[in-house]
C-alpha positions in Angstrom: 144.0 85.9 88.4 144.9 89.6 88.6 145.5 91.4 85.4 147.7 94.5 85.7 147.2 96.9 82.9 150.2 99.0 84.1 152.7 96.1 84.0 156.0 96.9 82.3 156.3 96.1 78.6 160.1 96.0 78.5 161.3 93.7 75.8 157.9 93.3 74.2 157.3 94.3 70.6 155.7 97.6 70.0 152.5 96.0 68.7 151.1 92.5 68.3 151.8 90.3 65.3 149.0 89.1 63.0 149.0 85.8 64.8 148.8 87.5 68.2 145.9 89.7 66.9 144.1 86.6 65.7 144.7 84.8 69.0 143.4 87.8 70.9 140.2 88.0 68.9 139.8 84.3 69.2 140.2 84.5 73.0 137.5 87.2 73.2 135.2 85.1 71.2 135.9 82.1 73.5 135.1 84.3 76.5 131.9 85.5 75.0 130.9 81.8 74.4 131.9 80.9 77.9 129.8 83.8 79.4 126.8 82.7 77.2 127.3 79.2 78.6 127.2 80.5 82.2 124.0 82.4 81.4 122.3 79.3 80.0 123.7 76.9 82.5 124.5 78.7 85.7 125.6 75.6 87.6 128.1 74.5 84.9 130.7 75.9 82.6 132.7 77.6 85.3 135.9 75.8 84.4 135.5 76.8 80.7 134.9 80.4 81.8 138.0 80.5 84.0 140.2 79.0 81.3 138.9 81.5 78.7 139.5 84.5 81.1 143.0 83.4 82.0 143.9 83.0 78.3 142.5 86.4 77.5 144.5 88.0 80.3 147.7 86.5 78.9 147.1 87.7 75.4 145.8 91.2 76.2 149.2 92.5 77.6 150.9 93.2 74.2 147.7 94.4 72.5 148.0 97.7 70.7 145.6 100.6 70.1 143.7 99.0 67.3 143.2 95.7 69.0 142.2 97.4 72.3 139.7 99.6 70.5 138.2 96.5 68.9 137.9 94.3 72.0 137.3 96.9 74.8 133.5 97.4 74.1 133.1 93.6 73.6 134.6 92.9 77.0 132.6 95.6 78.6 129.4 94.1 77.3 130.2 90.9 79.2 130.6 92.4 82.6 127.0 92.2 83.9 126.8 88.5 83.0 130.1 87.6 84.5 130.3 86.2 88.1 131.1 88.7 90.8 134.7 87.9 91.6 136.1 87.5 88.1 134.0 90.4 86.9 136.4 92.8 88.6 139.4 91.2 86.8 137.5 91.5 83.5 136.8 95.2 84.4 140.5 95.7 84.8 141.0 94.4 81.3 138.4 96.8 80.0 140.2 99.7 81.8 143.4 98.6 80.2 141.8 98.7 76.8 140.4 102.2 77.4 143.9 103.4 78.4 145.1 102.1 75.1 142.5 103.7 72.9 139.1 101.9 73.3 136.0 104.1 73.3 135.6 105.1 76.9 131.9 105.9 76.6 131.2 102.5 75.0 133.1 100.8 77.9 131.9 102.9 80.8 128.4 101.7 81.7 129.4 98.2 82.8 132.4 99.5 84.7 130.5 102.2 86.6 127.6 99.7 87.3 130.2 97.3 88.7 131.8 100.0 90.8 128.4 100.9 92.2 127.7 97.2 93.1 131.1 96.8 94.7 130.7 100.0 96.8 127.2 98.9 97.9 128.6 95.4 98.8 131.6 96.8 100.7 129.2 99.1 102.8 127.0 96.1 103.5 130.1 94.1 104.7 131.0 97.0 107.0 127.5 97.0 108.5 127.3 93.2 108.9 130.8 93.0 110.3 129.8 95.4 113.1 126.5 93.5 113.7 128.4 90.2 114.0 131.2 91.4 116.2 132.4 89.9 119.5 129.5 91.3 121.5 127.0 90.2 119.0 127.8 86.5 119.3 128.1 86.4 123.0 131.9 86.4 123.4 133.2 87.8 126.6 135.3 90.9 126.6 136.4 92.9 123.6 138.2 91.1 120.8 139.9 93.8 118.8 141.1 91.3 116.1 137.6 90.1 115.6 136.3 93.6 115.3 138.9 94.6 112.6 137.6 94.5 109.1 139.1 91.6 107.0 142.3 92.1 105.0 141.5 91.1 101.3 145.2 90.6 100.7 145.6 88.0 103.5 142.3 86.6 104.6 139.9 84.0 103.2 136.7 85.5 101.7 134.9 82.3 102.6 135.4 82.8 106.3 134.1 86.3 106.0 131.1 85.2 104.1 130.3 82.6 106.8 130.5 85.3 109.5 128.2 87.8 107.9 125.6 85.4 106.4 122.2 86.4 108.0 120.6 83.7 110.1 117.6 82.1 108.4 118.8 82.9 104.9 119.6 79.9 102.8 121.0 81.5 99.7 123.6 83.7 101.3 123.4 86.0 98.2 123.7 89.2 100.2 126.7 87.9 102.1 128.4 86.8 98.9 127.7 90.3 97.3 129.1 92.0 100.4 132.3 89.9 100.4 132.8 90.3 96.6 132.5 94.0 96.9 135.0 94.2 99.8 137.5 91.9 98.1 137.4 93.5 94.6 136.8 97.2 95.3 140.4 98.1 94.6 140.1 96.5 91.1 136.9 98.4 90.4 138.5 101.6 91.6 141.3 101.2 89.0 138.9 100.3 86.2 136.6 103.2 86.9 139.5 105.6 87.2 140.5 104.6 83.7 137.2 105.4 82.1 136.5 108.5 84.3 139.6 110.3 83.1 137.6 111.0 80.0 135.3 114.1 80.1 132.6 112.5 77.9 132.2 109.7 80.5 132.0 112.2 83.4 129.5 114.3 81.6 127.3 111.3 80.8 127.5 110.0 84.4 126.6 113.5 85.7 123.7 113.9 83.3 122.3 110.4 84.0 122.6 110.8 87.8 125.1 107.9 88.0 127.9 110.3 89.0 125.9 111.6 91.9 125.1 108.1 93.2 128.7 107.0 92.9 130.0 110.1 94.8 127.5 109.6 97.5 128.6 105.9 97.9 132.3 106.9 97.8 131.7 109.5 100.5 129.8 107.0 102.7 132.6 104.4 102.3 135.4 106.9 103.1 133.5 107.9 106.3 133.4 104.2 107.4 136.8 102.8 106.2 140.1 103.8 104.8 141.0 100.3 103.6 140.9 101.3 100.0 142.1 104.7 98.9 139.3 106.2 96.9 140.3 109.9 97.2 141.6 110.1 93.7 138.5 108.6 92.2 136.3 110.9 94.4 138.1 114.0 93.1 137.9 112.6 89.5 134.2 111.9 89.8 133.7 115.5 91.0 135.7 117.1 88.2 133.7 119.9 86.5 133.7 120.0 82.7 132.4 122.9 80.7 131.1 124.5 83.9 130.6 128.3 84.2 132.1 130.1 87.2 131.1 133.6 88.3 134.0 135.3 90.2 133.6 138.5 92.1 136.7 140.4 93.3 135.6 142.3 96.4 138.5 144.8 96.7 138.1 146.1 93.2 134.3 145.6 92.9 134.8 143.8 89.6 133.2 140.5 88.3 134.1 137.9 85.7 132.4 135.0 84.1 134.8 132.1 83.5 134.4 128.5 82.4 136.1 125.5 84.0 137.1 122.3 82.2 138.5 119.3 84.0 139.4 121.0 87.2 139.8 118.5 90.0 141.1 120.5 93.0 141.1 124.0 94.3 144.9 124.4 94.4 144.7 124.0 90.6 141.7 126.4 90.4 143.5 129.0 92.6 146.6 128.9 90.4 144.6 129.3 87.2 142.5 132.2 88.7 145.7 134.1 89.3 146.9 133.3 85.8 143.7 134.4 84.1 142.8 137.4 86.2 146.2 138.7 87.2 148.2 137.4 84.2 145.4 138.7 82.0 145.8 142.3 83.4 142.4 142.4 85.1 143.6 142.4 88.7 146.9 143.6 90.3 149.4 141.1 91.5 152.2 138.8 90.4 151.7 136.5 87.5 152.5 132.8 88.2 155.6 131.1 86.8 154.7 129.6 83.4 155.8 126.2 84.6 153.4 126.4 87.5 150.6 127.3 85.1 151.5 124.5 82.7 151.5 121.9 85.6 148.0 123.1 86.5 146.8 122.6 82.9 148.4 119.8 81.0 152.1 119.2 81.9 153.0 116.1 83.9 155.4 116.3 86.8 158.9 115.3 85.8 160.6 115.2 89.1 161.2 118.9 89.4 159.3 120.8 92.2 157.6 124.1 91.5 155.9 126.1 94.2 152.7 128.1 93.5 151.9 131.1 95.6 148.3 132.2 96.5 146.8 135.6 95.8 143.3 135.4 97.1 141.1 134.1 99.8 138.4 132.0 98.1 135.0 132.7 99.8 131.4 131.5 99.1 128.7 134.1 98.8 127.4 133.2 102.3 130.8 134.1 103.8 132.1 130.5 104.2 135.7 129.8 103.1 136.3 127.6 100.0 139.5 125.8 101.0 142.3 125.1 98.6 142.3 121.5 99.9 138.8 121.0 98.5 137.2 120.6 95.1 135.6 123.1 92.7 132.3 121.4 93.4 132.5 122.9 96.9 131.7 126.3 95.3 127.9 126.9 95.7 125.5 127.5 92.9 123.7 130.8 93.1 121.1 131.7 90.6 122.1 128.8 88.4 125.9 129.4 88.4 128.7 128.6 90.7 129.7 131.8 92.4 133.0 132.6 94.1 134.2 135.7 95.9 137.8 136.7 96.0 139.1 138.5 99.1 142.6 139.5 100.1 144.6 136.6 101.7 144.5 136.7 105.5 147.9 134.9 105.5 150.4 133.8 102.9 149.7 130.5 101.1 151.9 128.3 98.9 151.7 124.8 97.6 153.4 122.3 95.3 152.3 123.1 91.7 150.4 120.4 89.8 147.0 118.7 89.4 145.6 116.2 92.0 144.6 114.0 89.1 147.4 114.3 86.5 145.6 112.2 84.0 143.0 114.9 83.4 144.0 118.2 81.7 142.4 121.2 83.2 141.7 124.7 82.0 140.0 128.0 83.0 138.9 130.5 80.5 137.6 134.0 80.7 134.3 134.5 78.8 133.4 138.1 79.7 134.0 140.8 82.2 130.8 141.8 84.1 129.4 145.3 83.7 130.2 147.4 86.8 126.5 147.6 87.8 126.1 143.8 87.5 129.2 143.2 89.5 128.1 145.7 92.2 124.7 144.1 92.5 126.2 140.6 92.9 128.7 141.8 95.5 126.0 143.6 97.4 124.3 140.2 97.9 127.5 138.5 99.1 128.1 138.2 102.8 131.5 139.2 104.3 134.0 136.4 104.8 133.7 134.7 108.1 136.6 135.2 110.6 139.2 132.4 110.5 138.1 131.1 113.8 134.5 130.6 112.6 135.6 129.3 109.1 137.5 126.4 110.5 134.7 125.1 112.7 
């Protein structure tokens, strides 16, 4: 069963009736009892669990904000005790509850732990798939189809598990974990995206170290496979909240301390730098169109296309370029604060206005203008920008 939290609600009532609410809460209680039964009797109770999960999925669709807030944390608490494959579908239900008003922090731990498990499993499958390829089992020639990683939408996970099970291991647990991770990663990606759109979840993950582990796993996965599109989640996980940014404008010798919130991409950052520094009268230039600025902060795209125009070359203190296609986390930390140098553009730049992750509002605020002596000292320590030919290497 795949539960789609984004399915259309056309024709449904705006909120559940009293009987629907009662049925939903009863379904949650039934699932809790079924999970407890699995914990006590691992070899039995599977049919009861499957029935309870299907019933819950059918009832959760029309749930409103109050019901989602009530059941979301309860469902999240069941994740770690749920078998691997249905665990991902349960996580999708948790994500749907968060989108409708459930406490994201109360729901996040189980979802992010499941994402970590799925990523680790998927990476294990990639490794074992290469180890058990055509050459590994003595087949002659090169079998491209055998080398291709399995398609979760079309292929049998049982066959994949058989192929990657390590000889001499009787339990096959690692193979099962690898296959489950590969087959359910897209569901975990969607559930994790739902909770990580909330700044409180991102801050907690960053402070605990979970965020760093997840970004490292996502980076490793994206280097090895493009089967699942994790770019949006990667940008979201790297979003900087309540983060100071020291900006040095080399042509004028001025400096500014700003603060970033929810910025996920450097196109967005570049737009807001122009708005705050040029629009605020601190630097010469042309202020961006208000619509362009609004799209970089909170407004959703509505089909219209607005073009943002660059004003600066973003440079690290060591002279390396900070590319618009990157993320604010690419800006290095110097003396405890991310530090960015603004140089004149070596060529004109423009891009479609907006935010890479529209679900997250972003902002950039000026906190203070540096004293001239402080700005001069900071700039004196910054290297000149690398020539373009060296910057692109």
